[in-house]
N, CA, C and O atoms as CSV, one atom per row, in Angstrom:
chain,resi,resn,atom,element,x,y,z
A,1,MET,N,N,-27.225,-102.236,49.006
A,1,MET,CA,C,-28.232,-102.851,48.160
A,1,MET,C,C,-27.523,-103.697,47.099
A,1,MET,O,O,-26.631,-103.221,46.397
A,2,SER,N,N,-27.931,-104.927,47.004
A,2,SER,CA,C,-27.301,-105.803,46.019
A,2,SER,C,C,-27.796,-105.469,44.621
A,2,SER,O,O,-28.954,-105.102,44.421
A,3,GLN,N,N,-26.914,-105.602,43.684
A,3,GLN,CA,C,-27.270,-105.316,42.303
A,3,GLN,C,C,-27.864,-106.573,41.679
A,3,GLN,O,O,-27.191,-107.594,41.536
A,4,SER,N,N,-29.128,-106.478,41.313
A,4,SER,CA,C,-29.797,-107.580,40.657
A,4,SER,C,C,-30.554,-107.036,39.456
A,4,SER,O,O,-30.695,-105.825,39.285
A,5,LEU,N,N,-31.032,-107.948,38.638
A,5,LEU,CA,C,-31.786,-107.543,37.461
A,5,LEU,C,C,-33.044,-106.775,37.860
A,5,LEU,O,O,-33.441,-105.828,37.181
A,6,GLU,N,N,-33.657,-107.178,38.946
A,6,GLU,CA,C,-34.887,-106.521,39.385
A,6,GLU,C,C,-34.651,-105.063,39.778
A,6,GLU,O,O,-35.501,-104.212,39.518
A,7,SER,N,N,-33.518,-104.766,40.395
A,7,SER,CA,C,-33.241,-103.379,40.774
A,7,SER,C,C,-33.036,-102.504,39.540
A,7,SER,O,O,-33.482,-101.357,39.506
A,8,TYR,N,N,-32.357,-103.052,38.523
A,8,TYR,CA,C,-32.193,-102.297,37.277
A,8,TYR,C,C,-33.529,-102.090,36.571
A,8,TYR,O,O,-33.796,-101.015,36.035
A,9,LEU,N,N,-34.361,-103.122,36.574
A,9,LEU,CA,C,-35.670,-103.003,35.931
A,9,LEU,C,C,-36.568,-102.029,36.678
A,9,LEU,O,O,-37.372,-101.336,36.054
A,10,PHE,N,N,-36.449,-101.960,37.998
A,10,PHE,CA,C,-37.233,-100.987,38.764
A,10,PHE,C,C,-36.827,-99.560,38.410
A,10,PHE,O,O,-37.684,-98.701,38.203
A,11,ILE,N,N,-35.536,-99.310,38.341
A,11,ILE,CA,C,-35.060,-97.974,37.978
A,11,ILE,C,C,-35.470,-97.636,36.546
A,11,ILE,O,O,-35.870,-96.507,36.260
A,12,SER,N,N,-35.370,-98.605,35.659
A,12,SER,CA,C,-35.760,-98.389,34.271
A,12,SER,C,C,-37.251,-98.095,34.152
A,12,SER,O,O,-37.651,-97.213,33.393
A,13,SER,N,N,-38.068,-98.823,34.893
A,13,SER,CA,C,-39.514,-98.564,34.827
A,13,SER,C,C,-39.864,-97.215,35.441
A,13,SER,O,O,-40.808,-96.565,34.993
A,14,ALA,N,N,-39.119,-96.780,36.462
A,14,ALA,CA,C,-39.350,-95.448,37.030
A,14,ALA,C,C,-38.989,-94.364,36.017
A,14,ALA,O,O,-39.711,-93.375,35.884
A,15,LEU,N,N,-37.881,-94.542,35.304
A,15,LEU,CA,C,-37.510,-93.592,34.252
A,15,LEU,C,C,-38.554,-93.570,33.136
A,15,LEU,O,O,-38.916,-92.503,32.640
A,16,PHE,N,N,-39.032,-94.744,32.747
A,16,PHE,CA,C,-40.033,-94.818,31.695
A,16,PHE,C,C,-41.336,-94.152,32.129
A,16,PHE,O,O,-41.956,-93.433,31.347
A,17,ALA,N,N,-41.748,-94.388,33.364
A,17,ALA,CA,C,-42.985,-93.781,33.867
A,17,ALA,C,C,-42.854,-92.261,33.941
A,17,ALA,O,O,-43.797,-91.543,33.610
A,18,ALA,N,N,-41.705,-91.773,34.369
A,18,ALA,CA,C,-41.495,-90.331,34.409
A,18,ALA,C,C,-41.519,-89.732,33.007
A,18,ALA,O,O,-42.046,-88.638,32.801
A,19,GLY,N,N,-40.951,-90.448,32.049
A,19,GLY,CA,C,-40.958,-89.981,30.665
A,19,GLY,C,C,-42.353,-89.959,30.066
A,19,GLY,O,O,-42.719,-89.003,29.382
A,20,VAL,N,N,-43.132,-90.998,30.315
A,20,VAL,CA,C,-44.505,-91.041,29.797
A,20,VAL,C,C,-45.353,-89.968,30.455
A,20,VAL,O,O,-46.154,-89.315,29.786
A,21,TYR,N,N,-45.187,-89.775,31.765
A,21,TYR,CA,C,-45.927,-88.715,32.446
A,21,TYR,C,C,-45.571,-87.349,31.860
A,21,TYR,O,O,-46.452,-86.517,31.643
A,22,GLY,N,N,-44.305,-87.121,31.610
A,22,GLY,CA,C,-43.878,-85.854,31.020
A,22,GLY,C,C,-44.428,-85.655,29.626
A,22,GLY,O,O,-44.775,-84.535,29.253
A,23,MET,N,N,-44.516,-86.738,28.837
A,23,MET,CA,C,-45.069,-86.632,27.485
A,23,MET,C,C,-46.560,-86.298,27.525
A,23,MET,O,O,-47.055,-85.558,26.675
A,24,LEU,N,N,-47.263,-86.835,28.493
A,24,LEU,CA,C,-48.711,-86.627,28.561
A,24,LEU,C,C,-49.105,-85.334,29.265
A,24,LEU,O,O,-50.122,-84.730,28.926
A,25,ALA,N,N,-48.314,-84.909,30.235
A,25,ALA,CA,C,-48.719,-83.784,31.071
A,25,ALA,C,C,-48.188,-82.434,30.594
A,25,ALA,O,O,-48.785,-81.403,30.902
A,26,ARG,N,N,-47.109,-82.417,29.867
A,26,ARG,CA,C,-46.467,-81.156,29.501
A,26,ARG,C,C,-46.922,-80.670,28.139
A,26,ARG,O,O,-47.261,-81.473,27.270
A,27,ARG,N,N,-46.931,-79.373,27.953
A,27,ARG,CA,C,-47.246,-78.769,26.662
A,27,ARG,C,C,-46.067,-77.990,26.100
A,27,ARG,O,O,-46.156,-77.428,25.008
A,28,ASN,N,N,-44.981,-77.954,26.829
A,28,ASN,CA,C,-43.773,-77.277,26.395
A,28,ASN,C,C,-42.945,-78.255,25.562
A,28,ASN,O,O,-42.710,-79.385,25.990
A,29,LEU,N,N,-42.505,-77.832,24.388
A,29,LEU,CA,C,-41.792,-78.740,23.494
A,29,LEU,C,C,-40.438,-79.181,24.045
A,29,LEU,O,O,-40.010,-80.305,23.786
A,30,VAL,N,N,-39.765,-78.329,24.791
A,30,VAL,CA,C,-38.483,-78.724,25.388
A,30,VAL,C,C,-38.718,-79.803,26.449
A,30,VAL,O,O,-37.942,-80.753,26.552
A,31,ALA,N,N,-39.782,-79.659,27.232
A,31,ALA,CA,C,-40.113,-80.679,28.227
A,31,ALA,C,C,-40.476,-81.998,27.548
A,31,ALA,O,O,-40.172,-83.069,28.073
A,32,LEU,N,N,-41.120,-81.928,26.389
A,32,LEU,CA,C,-41.432,-83.151,25.645
A,32,LEU,C,C,-40.162,-83.839,25.154
A,32,LEU,O,O,-40.066,-85.066,25.190
A,33,LEU,N,N,-39.194,-83.062,24.699
A,33,LEU,CA,C,-37.921,-83.649,24.272
A,33,LEU,C,C,-37.184,-84.309,25.442
A,33,LEU,O,O,-36.608,-85.386,25.289
A,34,ILE,N,N,-37.206,-83.670,26.591
A,34,ILE,CA,C,-36.554,-84.236,27.776
A,34,ILE,C,C,-37.257,-85.524,28.189
A,34,ILE,O,O,-36.601,-86.491,28.575
A,35,SER,N,N,-38.578,-85.544,28.112
A,35,SER,CA,C,-39.331,-86.752,28.445
A,35,SER,C,C,-39.011,-87.884,27.480
A,35,SER,O,O,-38.900,-89.039,27.890
A,36,LEU,N,N,-38.866,-87.560,26.214
A,36,LEU,CA,C,-38.494,-88.574,25.230
A,36,LEU,C,C,-37.092,-89.113,25.506
A,36,LEU,O,O,-36.838,-90.304,25.329
A,37,GLU,N,N,-36.193,-88.252,25.933
A,37,GLU,CA,C,-34.847,-88.698,26.307
A,37,GLU,C,C,-34.896,-89.642,27.509
A,37,GLU,O,O,-34.128,-90.603,27.565
A,38,LEU,N,N,-35.785,-89.384,28.468
A,38,LEU,CA,C,-35.930,-90.290,29.607
A,38,LEU,C,C,-36.400,-91.667,29.156
A,38,LEU,O,O,-35.928,-92.684,29.665
A,39,ILE,N,N,-37.327,-91.703,28.205
A,39,ILE,CA,C,-37.821,-92.979,27.694
A,39,ILE,C,C,-36.703,-93.727,26.964
A,39,ILE,O,O,-36.564,-94.939,27.128
A,40,LEU,N,N,-35.920,-93.027,26.175
A,40,LEU,CA,C,-34.811,-93.676,25.477
A,40,LEU,C,C,-33.736,-94.164,26.451
A,40,LEU,O,O,-33.144,-95.222,26.240
A,41,ASN,N,N,-33.483,-93.403,27.509
A,41,ASN,CA,C,-32.521,-93.846,28.525
A,41,ASN,C,C,-33.036,-95.073,29.272
A,41,ASN,O,O,-32.252,-95.937,29.665
A,42,SER,N,N,-34.342,-95.149,29.466
A,42,SER,CA,C,-34.930,-96.329,30.089
A,42,SER,C,C,-34.702,-97.565,29.226
A,42,SER,O,O,-34.356,-98.629,29.739
A,43,ALA,N,N,-34.894,-97.426,27.925
A,43,ALA,CA,C,-34.646,-98.551,27.021
A,43,ALA,C,C,-33.170,-98.940,27.030
A,43,ALA,O,O,-32.846,-100.127,27.008
A,44,SER,N,N,-32.292,-97.975,27.061
A,44,SER,CA,C,-30.854,-98.261,27.105
A,44,SER,C,C,-30.476,-99.020,28.370
A,44,SER,O,O,-29.687,-99.964,28.328
A,45,LEU,N,N,-31.041,-98.601,29.486
A,45,LEU,CA,C,-30.759,-99.281,30.749
A,45,LEU,C,C,-31.258,-100.719,30.713
A,45,LEU,O,O,-30.603,-101.616,31.243
A,46,ASN,N,N,-32.410,-100.945,30.093
A,46,ASN,CA,C,-32.907,-102.316,29.944
A,46,ASN,C,C,-31.962,-103.163,29.112
A,46,ASN,O,O,-31.669,-104.300,29.482
A,47,PHE,N,N,-31.481,-102.634,27.996
A,47,PHE,CA,C,-30.555,-103.392,27.153
A,47,PHE,C,C,-29.294,-103.763,27.915
A,47,PHE,O,O,-28.830,-104.900,27.831
A,48,VAL,N,N,-28.738,-102.823,28.652
A,48,VAL,CA,C,-27.496,-103.100,29.385
A,48,VAL,C,C,-27.743,-104.089,30.521
A,48,VAL,O,O,-26.919,-104.970,30.765
A,49,ALA,N,N,-28.871,-103.950,31.216
A,49,ALA,CA,C,-29.158,-104.856,32.327
A,49,ALA,C,C,-29.378,-106.286,31.841
A,49,ALA,O,O,-28.824,-107.229,32.405
A,50,PHE,N,N,-30.184,-106.444,30.798
A,50,PHE,CA,C,-30.405,-107.789,30.274
A,50,PHE,C,C,-29.127,-108.365,29.674
A,50,PHE,O,O,-28.890,-109.571,29.742
A,51,ASN,N,N,-28.319,-107.509,29.097
A,51,ASN,CA,C,-27.040,-107.959,28.558
A,51,ASN,C,C,-26.141,-108.489,29.672
A,51,ASN,O,O,-25.483,-109.517,29.517
A,52,ARG,N,N,-26.122,-107.784,30.781
A,52,ARG,CA,C,-25.231,-108.177,31.877
A,52,ARG,C,C,-25.668,-109.480,32.534
A,52,ARG,O,O,-24.834,-110.327,32.852
A,53,PHE,N,N,-26.971,-109.643,32.738
A,53,PHE,CA,C,-27.435,-110.776,33.529
A,53,PHE,C,C,-27.856,-111.998,32.709
A,53,PHE,O,O,-27.860,-113.106,33.246
A,54,LEU,N,N,-28.207,-111.842,31.442
A,54,LEU,CA,C,-28.785,-112.968,30.718
A,54,LEU,C,C,-28.015,-113.432,29.497
A,54,LEU,O,O,-28.149,-114.594,29.111
A,55,LEU,N,N,-27.219,-112.584,28.875
A,55,LEU,CA,C,-26.566,-112.958,27.626
A,55,LEU,C,C,-25.114,-113.360,27.850
A,55,LEU,O,O,-24.421,-112.815,28.709
A,56,ALA,N,N,-24.677,-114.326,27.056
A,56,ALA,CA,C,-23.274,-114.729,27.135
A,56,ALA,C,C,-22.380,-113.733,26.402
A,56,ALA,O,O,-21.273,-113.440,26.854
A,57,ASP,N,N,-22.860,-113.210,25.262
A,57,ASP,CA,C,-22.104,-112.220,24.498
A,57,ASP,C,C,-22.281,-110.853,25.156
A,57,ASP,O,O,-23.389,-110.317,25.169
A,58,LYS,N,N,-21.233,-110.296,25.689
A,58,LYS,CA,C,-21.337,-109.056,26.469
A,58,LYS,C,C,-21.362,-107.793,25.619
A,58,LYS,O,O,-21.437,-106.694,26.168
A,59,THR,N,N,-21.303,-107.915,24.301
A,59,THR,CA,C,-21.303,-106.708,23.473
A,59,THR,C,C,-22.634,-106.450,22.781
A,59,THR,O,O,-22.830,-105.365,22.233
A,60,ALA,N,N,-23.547,-107.400,22.788
A,60,ALA,CA,C,-24.797,-107.245,22.035
A,60,ALA,C,C,-25.631,-106.086,22.566
A,60,ALA,O,O,-26.073,-105.245,21.783
A,61,GLY,N,N,-25.854,-106.019,23.856
A,61,GLY,CA,C,-26.643,-104.931,24.437
A,61,GLY,C,C,-25.958,-103.588,24.299
A,61,GLY,O,O,-26.619,-102.568,24.103
A,62,GLN,N,N,-24.647,-103.580,24.400
A,62,GLN,CA,C,-23.907,-102.328,24.276
A,62,GLN,C,C,-23.996,-101.755,22.874
A,62,GLN,O,O,-24.025,-100.535,22.706
A,63,VAL,N,N,-24.038,-102.609,21.870
A,63,VAL,CA,C,-24.184,-102.137,20.493
A,63,VAL,C,C,-25.545,-101.476,20.310
A,63,VAL,O,O,-25.647,-100.432,19.665
A,64,PHE,N,N,-26.592,-102.077,20.872
A,64,PHE,CA,C,-27.920,-101.473,20.802
A,64,PHE,C,C,-27.955,-100.124,21.502
A,64,PHE,O,O,-28.604,-99.191,21.030
A,65,VAL,N,N,-27.265,-100.021,22.618
A,65,VAL,CA,C,-27.233,-98.754,23.362
A,65,VAL,C,C,-26.537,-97.667,22.561
A,65,VAL,O,O,-26.958,-96.510,22.594
A,66,VAL,N,N,-25.482,-98.018,21.844
A,66,VAL,CA,C,-24.793,-97.031,21.002
A,66,VAL,C,C,-25.737,-96.526,19.913
A,66,VAL,O,O,-25.759,-95.331,19.618
A,67,PHE,N,N,-26.516,-97.426,19.317
A,67,PHE,CA,C,-27.494,-97.007,18.314
A,67,PHE,C,C,-28.579,-96.122,18.923
A,67,PHE,O,O,-29.018,-95.164,18.288
A,68,ILE,N,N,-29.014,-96.426,20.139
A,68,ILE,CA,C,-30.015,-95.600,20.812
A,68,ILE,C,C,-29.457,-94.214,21.096
A,68,ILE,O,O,-30.167,-93.220,20.940
A,69,ILE,N,N,-28.198,-94.133,21.509
A,69,ILE,CA,C,-27.577,-92.836,21.772
A,69,ILE,C,C,-27.480,-92.023,20.488
A,69,ILE,O,O,-27.727,-90.817,20.498
A,70,ALA,N,N,-27.125,-92.668,19.390
A,70,ALA,CA,C,-27.058,-91.957,18.103
A,70,ALA,C,C,-28.444,-91.489,17.673
A,70,ALA,O,O,-28.593,-90.376,17.169
A,71,LEU,N,N,-29.453,-92.325,17.867
A,71,LEU,CA,C,-30.824,-91.944,17.554
A,71,LEU,C,C,-31.285,-90.787,18.419
A,71,LEU,O,O,-31.960,-89.882,17.929
A,72,ALA,N,N,-30.934,-90.799,19.693
A,72,ALA,CA,C,-31.317,-89.718,20.590
A,72,ALA,C,C,-30.630,-88.407,20.214
A,72,ALA,O,O,-31.226,-87.336,20.329
A,73,ALA,N,N,-29.389,-88.489,19.769
A,73,ALA,CA,C,-28.688,-87.273,19.355
A,73,ALA,C,C,-29.323,-86.681,18.106
A,73,ALA,O,O,-29.491,-85.466,18.010
A,74,ALA,N,N,-29.676,-87.529,17.152
A,74,ALA,CA,C,-30.335,-87.038,15.940
A,74,ALA,C,C,-31.715,-86.470,16.260
A,74,ALA,O,O,-32.106,-85.437,15.717
A,75,GLU,N,N,-32.441,-87.139,17.131
A,75,GLU,CA,C,-33.769,-86.657,17.543
A,75,GLU,C,C,-33.672,-85.316,18.245
A,75,GLU,O,O,-34.489,-84.430,17.999
A,76,ALA,N,N,-32.690,-85.154,19.109
A,76,ALA,CA,C,-32.529,-83.888,19.815
A,76,ALA,C,C,-32.152,-82.766,18.857
A,76,ALA,O,O,-32.633,-81.642,18.997
A,77,THR,N,N,-31.304,-83.062,17.894
A,77,THR,CA,C,-30.897,-82.042,16.922
A,77,THR,C,C,-32.071,-81.577,16.079
A,77,THR,O,O,-32.291,-80.376,15.920
A,78,ILE,N,N,-32.814,-82.514,15.545
A,78,ILE,CA,C,-33.965,-82.151,14.715
A,78,ILE,C,C,-35.047,-81.490,15.558
A,78,ILE,O,O,-35.647,-80.501,15.137
A,79,GLY,N,N,-35.297,-82.030,16.742
A,79,GLY,CA,C,-36.319,-81.447,17.619
A,79,GLY,C,C,-35.990,-80.026,18.041
A,79,GLY,O,O,-36.859,-79.155,18.021
A,80,LEU,N,N,-34.757,-79.787,18.417
A,80,LEU,CA,C,-34.384,-78.438,18.834
A,80,LEU,C,C,-34.410,-77.456,17.669
A,80,LEU,O,O,-34.736,-76.284,17.858
A,81,SER,N,N,-34.072,-77.917,16.473
A,81,SER,CA,C,-34.165,-77.015,15.317
A,81,SER,C,C,-35.614,-76.667,15.007
A,81,SER,O,O,-35.912,-75.530,14.639
A,82,LEU,N,N,-36.519,-77.631,15.151
A,82,LEU,CA,C,-37.943,-77.338,14.953
A,82,LEU,C,C,-38.485,-76.409,16.042
A,82,LEU,O,O,-39.320,-75.547,15.767
A,83,ILE,N,N,-38.016,-76.584,17.259
A,83,ILE,CA,C,-38.437,-75.698,18.348
A,83,ILE,C,C,-37.943,-74.280,18.088
A,83,ILE,O,O,-38.670,-73.313,18.319
A,84,LEU,N,N,-36.722,-74.157,17.613
A,84,LEU,CA,C,-36.178,-72.837,17.290
A,84,LEU,C,C,-36.977,-72.176,16.173
A,84,LEU,O,O,-37.254,-70.979,16.238
A,85,LEU,N,N,-37.345,-72.932,15.165
A,85,LEU,CA,C,-38.168,-72.406,14.076
A,85,LEU,C,C,-39.542,-71.966,14.584
A,85,LEU,O,O,-40.040,-70.910,14.195
A,86,LEU,N,N,-40.148,-72.768,15.447
A,86,LEU,CA,C,-41.449,-72.411,16.023
A,86,LEU,C,C,-41.340,-71.146,16.865
A,86,LEU,O,O,-42.220,-70.286,16.817
A,87,TYR,N,N,-40.259,-71.034,17.637
A,87,TYR,CA,C,-40.104,-69.841,18.464
A,87,TYR,C,C,-39.921,-68.590,17.610
A,87,TYR,O,O,-40.429,-67.523,17.952
A,88,ARG,N,N,-39.202,-68.720,16.508
A,88,ARG,CA,C,-39.014,-67.560,15.621
A,88,ARG,C,C,-40.327,-67.125,14.978
A,88,ARG,O,O,-40.552,-65.934,14.764
A,89,LYS,N,N,-41.193,-68.091,14.669
A,89,LYS,CA,C,-42.457,-67.758,13.995
A,89,LYS,C,C,-43.529,-67.283,14.970
A,89,LYS,O,O,-44.239,-66.320,14.682
A,90,LYS,N,N,-43.656,-67.952,16.131
A,90,LYS,CA,C,-44.774,-67.706,17.047
A,90,LYS,C,C,-44.372,-67.077,18.370
A,90,LYS,O,O,-45.248,-66.691,19.145
A,91,HIS,N,N,-43.080,-66.959,18.657
A,91,HIS,CA,C,-42.568,-66.427,19.930
A,91,HIS,C,C,-43.090,-67.219,21.120
A,91,HIS,O,O,-43.331,-66.667,22.194
A,92,SER,N,N,-43.258,-68.512,20.913
A,92,SER,CA,C,-43.705,-69.419,21.960
A,92,SER,C,C,-43.249,-70.824,21.591
A,92,SER,O,O,-43.111,-71.145,20.410
A,93,ILE,N,N,-43.015,-71.664,22.599
A,93,ILE,CA,C,-42.675,-73.053,22.337
A,93,ILE,C,C,-43.762,-73.970,22.881
A,93,ILE,O,O,-43.493,-75.117,23.240
A,94,ASN,N,N,-44.967,-73.472,22.939
A,94,ASN,CA,C,-46.107,-74.250,23.388
A,94,ASN,C,C,-46.573,-75.160,22.253
A,94,ASN,O,O,-46.547,-74.761,21.089
A,95,ILE,N,N,-46.993,-76.359,22.579
A,95,ILE,CA,C,-47.378,-77.338,21.563
A,95,ILE,C,C,-48.630,-76.906,20.798
A,95,ILE,O,O,-48.792,-77.266,19.632
A,96,GLU,N,N,-49.507,-76.147,21.432
A,96,GLU,CA,C,-50.712,-75.687,20.731
A,96,GLU,C,C,-50.383,-74.701,19.616
A,96,GLU,O,O,-51.113,-74.621,18.628
A,97,GLU,N,N,-49.308,-73.963,19.758
A,97,GLU,CA,C,-48.884,-73.045,18.714
A,97,GLU,C,C,-48.375,-73.786,17.481
A,97,GLU,O,O,-48.467,-73.270,16.368
A,98,ALA,N,N,-47.844,-74.975,17.668
A,98,ALA,CA,C,-47.315,-75.756,16.546
A,98,ALA,C,C,-48.442,-76.249,15.645
A,98,ALA,O,O,-48.231,-76.449,14.449
A,99,LYS,N,N,-49.619,-76.445,16.193
A,99,LYS,CA,C,-50.748,-76.913,15.389
A,99,LYS,C,C,-51.190,-75.888,14.373
A,99,LYS,O,O,-51.780,-76.243,13.352
A,100,GLU,N,N,-50.916,-74.623,14.632
A,100,GLU,CA,C,-51.308,-73.551,13.721
A,100,GLU,C,C,-50.361,-73.427,12.531
A,100,GLU,O,O,-50.646,-72.660,11.611
A,101,LEU,N,N,-49.258,-74.148,12.519
A,101,LEU,CA,C,-48.305,-74.068,11.416
A,101,LEU,C,C,-48.689,-74.942,10.238
A,101,LEU,O,O,-48.039,-74.890,9.194
A,102,ARG,N,N,-49.713,-75.727,10.383
A,102,ARG,CA,C,-50.145,-76.599,9.277
A,102,ARG,C,C,-50.680,-75.772,8.123
A,102,ARG,O,O,-51.242,-74.690,8.296
A,103,GLY,N,N,-50.479,-76.334,6.933
A,103,GLY,CA,C,-51.071,-75.707,5.741
A,103,GLY,C,C,-50.354,-74.519,5.365
A,103,GLY,O,O,-50.713,-73.865,4.386
């Protein structure tokens, strides 16, 4: 299979669709974090693909990807700490249990 921009965009859209489906269909907070990571990886793949095929400067897309990776690491750290706190309080990581923590 030849590597073209369309093949990268197809894979990226499949990752994005899987991430959106996971965000909408799952009620487990860990599954929601994994789905969010899929969406961020889809954006990273788009940046690298467009960088490779359309831009003359080969570092612009890679810089954006590094920022996305740093954002994903911070999101995972904060998300997992909140999940751990929810599990300690409610003994469940279901999203409906998190709604009861308000107030």
